[in-house]
C-alpha positions in Angstrom: 150.5 -44.2 -167.3 147.0 -45.6 -167.8 145.1 -46.1 -164.5 144.1 -49.6 -165.9 147.7 -50.6 -166.1 149.7 -49.0 -163.3 153.5 -49.6 -163.0 154.5 -52.6 -160.9 157.6 -52.5 -158.8 158.7 -55.9 -157.5 160.8 -56.5 -154.4 163.5 -59.2 -154.9 164.7 -60.9 -151.6 161.9 -62.8 -150.0 159.5 -62.0 -152.9 160.6 -63.1 -156.3 163.7 -64.8 -154.8 162.9 -67.6 -152.3 165.9 -67.0 -150.0 164.4 -67.0 -146.5 166.4 -70.0 -145.3 169.6 -68.5 -146.6 168.9 -65.1 -145.0 168.2 -66.8 -141.6 171.4 -68.8 -141.9 173.4 -65.7 -142.8 171.8 -63.7 -140.0 172.7 -66.4 -137.5 176.3 -66.3 -138.8 176.4 -62.6 -138.0 174.9 -63.2 -134.5 177.3 -66.0 -133.7 180.3 -63.8 -134.5 179.5 -61.7 -131.4 178.3 -64.6 -129.2 174.6 -64.0 -129.8 171.7 -66.4 -130.0 170.4 -68.0 -133.2 166.9 -67.4 -134.5 164.6 -69.8 -136.3 162.8 -68.8 -139.5 159.6 -68.2 -137.7 161.4 -66.0 -135.1 163.0 -64.1 -137.9 159.7 -63.5 -139.6 158.1 -62.3 -136.4 160.9 -60.0 -135.3 162.6 -58.7 -138.5 162.3 -55.0 -139.4 164.2 -52.1 -140.8 166.4 -50.4 -139.9 168.1 -53.8 -139.5 170.3 -52.5 -136.8 167.3 -52.2 -134.6 166.4 -55.8 -135.2 169.9 -56.9 -134.4 169.9 -54.9 -131.2 166.7 -56.5 -130.1 168.0 -60.0 -130.6 171.5 -59.3 -129.2 170.1 -57.4 -126.2 172.5 -54.5 -126.7 172.9 -51.4 -128.8 174.3 -51.8 -132.3 176.0 -48.7 -133.5 177.0 -47.9 -137.1 180.5 -49.5 -136.7 179.1 -52.7 -135.1 176.4 -52.9 -137.7 178.9 -52.5 -140.5 180.9 -55.5 -139.1 177.7 -57.6 -138.7 176.5 -56.6 -142.2 179.8 -57.8 -143.8 179.6 -61.1 -142.0 176.0 -61.5 -143.1 176.7 -60.8 -146.7 179.8 -63.1 -146.9 177.6 -65.9 -145.6 174.8 -65.0 -148.0 177.0 -64.9 -151.0 178.3 -68.4 -150.2 174.8 -69.9 -150.3 173.2 -67.9 -153.0 173.5 -70.5 -155.7 171.2 -72.8 -153.7 168.3 -70.3 -154.0 165.5 -70.6 -156.5 162.8 -68.2 -157.6 159.4 -68.4 -155.8 157.3 -71.2 -157.2 155.0 -69.0 -159.2 157.3 -66.0 -159.8 157.6 -66.5 -163.6 153.8 -67.0 -163.9 153.1 -63.9 -161.8 155.5 -61.7 -163.8 154.0 -62.9 -167.1 150.4 -62.2 -165.9 151.1 -58.5 -165.4 149.9 -56.4 -168.3 151.6 -53.1 -167.6 155.3 -52.1 -167.2 157.3 -53.6 -164.3 160.6 -53.0 -162.7 162.7 -54.4 -159.8 163.9 -52.6 -156.7 166.0 -54.4 -154.1 167.9 -53.3 -151.0 170.6 -55.7 -151.9 173.8 -54.3 -153.4 173.3 -53.1 -157.0 176.5 -54.5 -158.4 175.6 -58.0 -157.2 171.9 -57.8 -157.9 172.1 -57.0 -161.6 174.2 -60.0 -162.7 172.1 -62.3 -160.3 168.9 -61.2 -162.0 170.5 -61.9 -165.3 171.5 -65.4 -164.2 167.9 -66.2 -163.4 167.0 -65.0 -167.0 164.8 -62.1 -165.8 166.6 -59.0 -167.1 164.2 -58.7 -170.1 161.2 -58.6 -167.8 162.0 -55.2 -166.3 162.2 -51.7 -167.5 164.7 -51.0 -164.8 166.6 -52.9 -162.1 168.0 -51.0 -159.1 169.7 -52.2 -156.0 171.5 -50.5 -153.1 174.4 -48.3 -154.2 175.9 -47.9 -150.7 178.5 -50.1 -149.1 176.4 -50.9 -146.0 172.7 -51.7 -146.1 170.0 -52.1 -143.6 168.1 -48.9 -144.1 164.5 -48.3 -145.2 163.3 -48.5 -148.8 161.3 -45.3 -149.2 164.2 -43.1 -150.5 165.4 -45.8 -152.9 161.9 -46.1 -154.3 161.7 -42.4 -154.9 165.0 -42.4 -156.8 163.9 -45.6 -158.7 160.7 -43.9 -159.9 162.5 -40.7 -160.7 164.8 -42.6 -163.0 161.9 -44.3 -164.6 159.9 -41.1 -165.0 156.9 -42.7 -163.3 154.6 -40.9 -160.9 154.2 -42.5 -157.5 150.5 -42.4 -157.7 150.5 -44.8 -160.6 152.7 -47.4 -158.8 151.9 -50.6 -157.0 154.7 -52.4 -155.1 154.6 -56.1 -154.4 156.9 -57.0 -151.5 157.1 -59.1 -148.3 157.6 -56.5 -145.6 155.9 -53.6 -143.9 158.8 -51.5 -145.1 157.8 -52.2 -148.7 154.3 -50.9 -147.9 155.7 -47.9 -146.1 157.8 -47.1 -149.1 154.8 -47.4 -151.5 152.8 -45.0 -149.3 155.7 -42.5 -149.1 155.5 -42.0 -152.9 151.7 -42.0 -153.0 151.4 -45.5 -154.3 150.0 -48.7 -153.0 151.3 -52.1 -151.9 150.3 -55.7 -152.0 152.1 -57.8 -149.4 153.2 -61.4 -149.9 153.2 -63.9 -147.1 156.0 -66.2 -148.5 158.9 -64.0 -147.5 160.6 -62.5 -144.4 157.6 -61.3 -142.5 155.1 -63.3 -140.4 151.7 -63.3 -142.2 149.9 -62.1 -139.1 152.0 -58.9 -139.1 151.3 -58.3 -142.8 147.5 -58.7 -142.3 147.5 -56.4 -139.3 149.0 -53.7 -141.5 145.7 -53.2 -143.3 147.3 -53.6 -146.8 146.1 -56.2 -149.2 147.8 -59.6 -148.5 148.4 -62.6 -150.8 149.8 -66.1 -150.2 151.0 -66.4 -153.8 152.6 -64.0 -156.2 150.0 -64.7 -158.8 147.3 -63.7 -156.2 149.4 -60.6 -155.4 149.3 -59.6 -159.1 145.5 -60.2 -159.2 145.1 -57.9 -156.2 147.4 -55.4 -157.8 145.2 -55.3 -160.9 142.0 -55.2 -158.9 140.8 -58.5 -160.3 140.0 -59.9 -156.8 138.9 -58.1 -153.7 140.9 -60.1 -151.1 143.5 -62.9 -150.8 145.7 -64.5 -148.2 142.9 -64.8 -145.6 
């Protein structure tokens, strides 16, 4: 893999797919099922983290064990599926993907069997050398192990990878494989949290790609 053209791994939810409002609504459906409070989009962006069970426990004010999280996760995804057809790609997603000169793939923590046909519906399948989602029945975990498997299947060394995503967990995953990350402010995480992480930050996906290729020194400030 040429250093001039590293391999780009895209995040899906909150990055290429503009689904913040739906995620917040589905999260509130899960909280309401146990008498919990609702959160606004800004509160979600400030407090969201992985493992998601820890985020749920903070908002609900009580421990969320595996069984309880499994129930909440099912309610979340039922609500999410219902509203998915209302979601569009990020405004400059197509332009950003087209501007990348190297190979690119997609890695999501959403269920694989639902991710693949959804990506196809948006006409993006041909963009990616590989598309991977979560192959477990319950989600909520961190991304690092999934990224390791994704790159192993691609035969790509982590040191030649840049990941564009919207969360600190995306950046942690990239670091875990020896790669780097560019963080996008249009997704699930408050921009101040992203900037405090020390990773490059961009307000648009096209700026994120420019940062990933080293064409600009900073963005999102």
